[in-house]
C-alpha positions in Angstrom: 0.1 39.5 -20.9 -1.1 36.2 -19.4 1.1 33.3 -18.8 -0.8 30.1 -19.8 1.7 27.8 -18.1 0.9 29.3 -14.7 -2.8 28.6 -15.1 -2.1 25.0 -15.8 0.2 24.8 -12.8 -2.4 26.4 -10.6 -5.0 23.9 -11.7 -2.6 21.0 -11.0 -1.8 22.5 -7.6 -5.6 22.7 -6.7 -6.0 19.1 -7.9 -3.1 17.7 -5.9 -4.1 19.8 -2.8 -7.7 18.5 -3.0 -6.5 14.9 -3.2 -4.2 15.5 -0.2 -7.1 16.9 1.8 -9.3 13.9 0.7 -6.7 11.4 1.9 -6.1 13.3 5.2 -9.8 13.4 5.8 -10.3 9.7 5.1 -7.4 9.0 7.5 -9.0 11.0 10.3 -12.3 9.3 9.8 -10.6 5.9 9.8 -8.7 6.7 13.0 -11.9 6.2 15.0 -12.2 2.6 16.2 -15.9 2.4 15.8 -15.8 3.5 12.2 -13.1 0.9 11.4 -15.2 -1.8 13.0 -18.3 -0.9 11.1 -16.4 -0.6 7.8 -14.8 -4.1 8.4 -18.2 -5.6 9.1 -19.8 -4.1 6.0 -16.8 -5.2 3.9 -17.1 -8.7 5.2 -20.7 -8.9 3.9 -19.5 -8.1 0.4 -16.0 -9.6 0.4 -16.0 -12.4 3.1 -12.6 -13.7 2.2 -10.8 -10.3 2.1 -10.0 -10.2 5.8 -8.6 -13.8 5.8 -6.4 -13.1 2.8 -5.2 -9.8 4.2 -4.4 -11.4 7.6 -2.5 -14.2 6.0 -0.4 -11.8 3.9 0.4 -9.6 6.9 1.3 -12.6 9.0 3.9 -13.6 6.4 5.4 -10.1 6.3 5.9 -9.5 10.0 8.8 -12.0 10.5 10.6 -10.6 7.6 10.3 -7.0 9.0 11.5 -8.2 12.4 14.5 -9.9 10.8 15.3 -6.8 8.8 15.2 -4.6 11.9 17.6 -7.0 13.8 20.0 -6.9 10.9 19.9 -3.2 10.6 20.5 -2.7 14.3 23.8 -4.7 14.2 
């Protein structure tokens, strides 16, 4: 007597677990400063305006976050 639902659940568990390990591994690799520097330089060759756009977007978000944290601490 096999339960077909548990086989599908087990497959989904393996898939989600594998994706979690993939994300964790990429995070560990990207934690090294030299790797980040090389990745940025290689991305700049292919997408030269990406770092400018990303920097502009982050610069606009930082004051809003600081304002939110001040309001929250009141």
